[in-house]
C-alpha positions in Angstrom: -49.2 -10.1 5.5 -46.9 -7.3 4.4 -44.3 -5.9 6.8 -43.6 -2.2 7.3 -40.2 -0.9 6.2 -39.0 2.4 7.6 -37.4 4.5 4.9 -34.5 6.8 5.9 -33.6 9.6 3.6 -29.9 10.6 3.3 -29.1 13.0 0.5 -26.1 12.1 -1.6 -24.5 14.7 -3.9 -24.6 12.9 -7.3 -26.0 13.9 -10.7 -29.4 12.9 -9.4 -30.8 13.5 -5.9 -30.1 10.2 -4.2 -31.2 8.9 -0.9 -31.0 5.5 0.9 -34.2 3.6 1.5 -33.6 1.3 4.5 -35.1 -0.4 7.6 -32.5 1.0 9.9 -29.0 2.5 10.1 -27.2 -0.9 9.9 -29.5 -2.6 7.4 -28.9 -3.0 3.7 -30.2 -0.3 1.6 -31.8 0.5 -1.8 -30.1 3.4 -3.6 -32.9 4.4 -5.9 -32.8 7.9 -7.4 -35.2 9.8 -5.2 -36.9 12.7 -6.9 -38.2 16.0 -5.5 -40.6 18.7 -6.8 -39.3 20.3 -9.9 -36.7 17.6 -10.9 -36.2 17.2 -14.6 -33.4 15.2 -16.3 -32.5 12.8 -19.2 -32.1 9.1 -18.6 -32.0 6.0 -20.8 -33.0 2.4 -21.2 -30.5 0.0 -22.6 -30.3 -3.5 -23.9 -29.4 -4.7 -20.4 -31.7 -2.3 -18.5 -35.1 -2.2 -20.1 -37.0 -0.7 -17.2 -36.0 1.8 -14.5 -37.4 2.5 -11.0 -37.4 5.9 -9.3 -38.8 7.0 -5.9 -40.2 10.1 -4.3 -41.6 11.0 -0.9 -45.0 12.6 -0.4 -47.6 13.6 2.1 -51.2 12.5 1.9 -53.0 14.7 -0.6 -50.0 15.8 -2.5 -51.0 16.3 -6.1 -48.2 15.0 -8.4 -47.5 15.2 -12.1 -45.0 12.9 -13.9 -44.0 13.2 -17.6 -41.8 11.0 -19.7 -41.0 12.2 -23.2 -38.9 10.2 -25.7 -35.7 11.7 -27.0 -34.8 8.7 -29.1 -37.0 8.5 -32.1 -39.5 5.6 -32.1 -39.4 5.1 -28.3 -42.9 4.7 -26.8 -42.6 5.5 -23.0 -44.8 3.7 -20.5 -45.0 4.9 -16.9 -46.6 3.5 -13.7 -47.0 5.2 -10.3 -47.0 2.7 -7.4 -47.9 3.4 -3.8 -46.1 2.3 -0.6 -48.2 -0.9 -0.4 -48.0 -1.9 -4.0 -51.0 0.1 -5.2 -51.2 1.1 -8.8 -52.1 4.8 -8.4 -51.9 5.7 -12.1 -50.4 4.5 -15.4 -50.1 6.0 -18.9 -48.8 5.1 -22.3 -49.6 7.9 -24.8 -51.1 10.7 -22.7 -48.4 13.3 -23.2 -48.5 16.3 -25.5 -45.8 14.9 -27.8 -47.1 11.8 -29.7 -46.1 8.5 -27.9 -45.0 10.4 -24.8 -46.5 9.6 -21.4 -48.1 11.8 -18.7 -49.6 11.2 -15.3 -51.2 14.6 -14.5 -52.3 16.0 -11.1 -52.9 12.7 -9.3 -53.5 13.0 -5.5 -51.6 10.4 -3.5 -53.6 8.6 -0.9 -51.1 8.4 2.0 -47.8 9.7 3.3 -44.8 7.5 2.3 -42.4 6.6 -0.4 -43.8 6.2 -3.9 -42.3 4.4 -6.9 -42.2 5.5 -10.6 -41.6 2.8 -13.1 -40.4 3.9 -16.5 -40.4 1.5 -19.4 -41.8 1.3 -22.9 -44.9 -0.3 -24.3 -42.7 -3.0 -25.9 -40.6 -3.8 -22.9 -42.7 -3.4 -19.8 -43.6 -7.1 -19.4 -40.7 -8.5 -21.5 -43.1 -10.4 -23.8 -42.7 -8.4 -27.0 -39.5 -8.6 -28.9 -37.6 -5.3 -29.4 -34.5 -4.5 -31.4 -32.2 -1.9 -29.8 -29.9 -1.9 -32.9 -27.0 -0.9 -30.6 -28.6 2.4 -29.5 -29.9 3.4 -26.1 -33.4 4.7 -25.7 -33.1 8.2 -24.2 -36.0 10.0 -22.5 -36.7 13.2 -20.5 -38.4 12.7 -17.2 -39.9 15.6 -15.1 -41.8 15.5 -11.8 -43.8 18.0 -9.8 -46.1 18.3 -6.8 -44.5 16.0 -4.2 -43.5 17.3 -0.8 -39.8 18.1 -0.6 -37.5 16.2 1.7 -37.3 18.0 5.0 -34.1 19.7 5.8 -33.0 17.3 8.5 -30.4 14.6 8.6 -33.0 11.8 8.7 -36.7 11.7 7.8 -38.5 8.4 8.2 -41.2 7.3 5.7 -42.7 3.9 5.2 -43.3 1.3 2.4 -44.5 -2.2 2.9 -42.7 -5.4 1.9 -41.9 -8.9 2.9 -38.3 -10.2 3.4 -37.3 -13.3 1.5 -35.2 -15.8 3.4 -33.1 -18.0 1.1 -34.4 -21.5 0.7 -37.6 -20.8 2.5 -41.0 -20.6 0.9 -43.2 -17.5 1.6 -46.8 -16.7 0.9 -48.2 -13.6 -0.7 -51.1 -12.0 -2.5 -52.0 -9.8 -5.4 -55.3 -7.9 -5.1 -57.0 -5.1 -7.0 -56.2 -2.7 -4.2 -52.5 -3.9 -4.0 -51.6 -5.8 -7.1 -47.8 -5.7 -6.6 -46.3 -7.4 -3.6 -42.9 -6.0 -2.8 -40.2 -8.3 -1.5 -36.6 -7.5 -0.6 -33.5 -9.6 0.1 -29.9 -8.9 0.8 -27.6 -9.9 -2.1 -23.9 -10.1 -2.5 -21.9 -9.2 -5.7 -21.3 -12.4 -7.7 -24.0 -14.4 -5.9 -26.2 -16.5 -8.2 -29.9 -16.8 -7.3 -33.2 -18.3 -8.5 -36.6 -16.8 -7.7 -39.7 -18.9 -8.1 -43.4 -17.8 -8.0 -46.4 -20.0 -8.4 -50.2 -19.7 -8.1 -53.2 -21.8 -9.0 -55.3 -18.6 -9.3 -53.6 -16.3 -11.8 -50.8 -15.8 -14.3 -47.8 -14.7 -12.3 -45.0 -12.2 -13.2 -41.7 -11.5 -11.5 -39.5 -8.4 -11.8 -36.0 -8.2 -10.1 -34.5 -4.8 -9.5 -30.9 -3.9 -8.5 -30.4 -1.7 -5.4 -30.2 1.3 -7.8 -33.5 0.6 -9.5 -32.4 -1.1 -12.7 -34.6 -4.1 -13.7 -32.1 -6.8 -14.2 -34.4 -9.8 -14.7 -38.0 -10.6 -15.6 -40.0 -13.8 -16.1 -43.5 -14.7 -17.1 -44.7 -18.3 -17.9 -41.6 -20.3 -17.1 -43.8 -23.3 -16.2 -47.3 -22.7 -17.5 -48.5 -19.6 -15.7 -45.8 -19.9 -13.0 -42.7 -17.7 -13.1 -39.0 -18.4 -12.4 -36.0 -16.1 -12.7 -33.0 -18.5 -13.1 -29.3 -18.3 -12.5 -29.1 -14.5 -12.1 -25.7 -13.3 -11.0 -26.1 -10.3 -8.8 -24.1 -7.3 -10.0 -23.5 -5.6 -6.6 -23.9 -6.0 -2.8 -27.0 -4.4 -1.4 -30.8 -4.7 -1.0 -32.6 -6.1 -4.0 -36.3 -5.4 -4.7 -38.8 -7.9 -6.3 -42.2 -7.2 -7.8 -44.4 -10.3 -7.4 -47.6 -9.7 -9.3 -50.1 -10.6 -12.0 -48.9 -10.4 -15.6 -51.5 -7.7 -16.3 -50.9 -5.7 -13.1 -50.6 -2.4 -14.8 -54.1 -2.9 -16.4 -55.7 -3.1 -13.0 -57.1 0.4 -13.4 -58.9 -0.6 -16.6 -61.3 -2.9 -14.8 -62.9 -6.2 -16.0 -63.7 -4.8 -19.4 -60.1 -4.5 -20.4 -59.0 -6.9 -23.2 -56.0 -8.0 -21.1 -57.5 -7.8 -17.6 -56.0 -8.3 -14.2 -57.0 -11.4 -12.2 -54.8 -11.7 -9.0 -55.0 -14.1 -6.1 -52.7 -15.9 -3.6 -49.2 -17.2 -4.5 -46.1 -18.8 -3.1 -42.6 -17.4 -3.7 -39.1 -18.8 -2.9 -35.5 -17.5 -3.2 -32.8 -20.0 -3.7 -29.0 -19.5 -3.4 -27.5 -21.3 -6.4 -23.8 -20.3 -5.8 -21.2 -17.6 -6.2 
C-alpha cells in the first residue's frame, strides 16, 4: 500500500517561491519549487537535467491552468500534471497557442493536497530518443494559475502518498490506470552511490530519480528485458530523493487502449542498494 506523507510548507525567499515538503519537522525534505496562482518565470533544461519537477498546493475543485512555451528555438515542451497519489490528471504536448508549446487548460483537481508538474520535451521525457543539445540549454517560460494560494501561516499541512525505500530491502508496489506512478522516497547523502532496481512480470517498467530540488538526475528503461535499473548514481546532495516507479507509457494512460503506445501497468518489486561513497 502507499503511505501518507504530510507536507509542511515553509516559504523561502529565493528567485522562485520555495517550500519544504516533509513528513515532519526533523525529517529529510524535498526542496521543490512550489508554485502559487499567477507565477510566471523562465527556466531551462540542460544536458544534465532533461526533466524538471515543480509542485503546487490546491484544494478540491480548484481549476488550474499550466502553460509551458519554448524560448529556445526547436524545443518541443511536454508537460504532465500528477496528483498526490500518482494520478495522471492531465498531459499535453502541442496544445498551446504557439506551435510546439504545451497547455493544460482549466483542469479541476480531484482532491486537496500537493500536486506535481513535470516539464520535459517530447524527445527527452522517457530518455529513449536521442537528442543533441549542441552545448545550449533549452529555455522555456512556465506560467500557472487557478491553484489555492498557500495560507499565510507558519505551517500548512498537505498530503501526498508514497512508500519509503529502505536500503538493501525489497519492496512491493503497483501501477494502475487510476494511479500509474508509484512515488518512493529515500534519504540520501552527498557522495553516496546507489543502485535502484525495478522488475515486473506484467509490464514494461520505467524508473525516474529526482534530486531533492526536482531535477531528474537518472532514468532507465529496459536494463534487463523490460526490467529497469539505475546503476552507480552518485547523489549530488544530502536530502530526500524522489523516485517515480511506473510503466514506460505512463503518460499515455489518458489515451486509453486505442493509443499506439498504450499503458499496461501491474505489480512490481523495487529495491534500493547502497553501493558506496
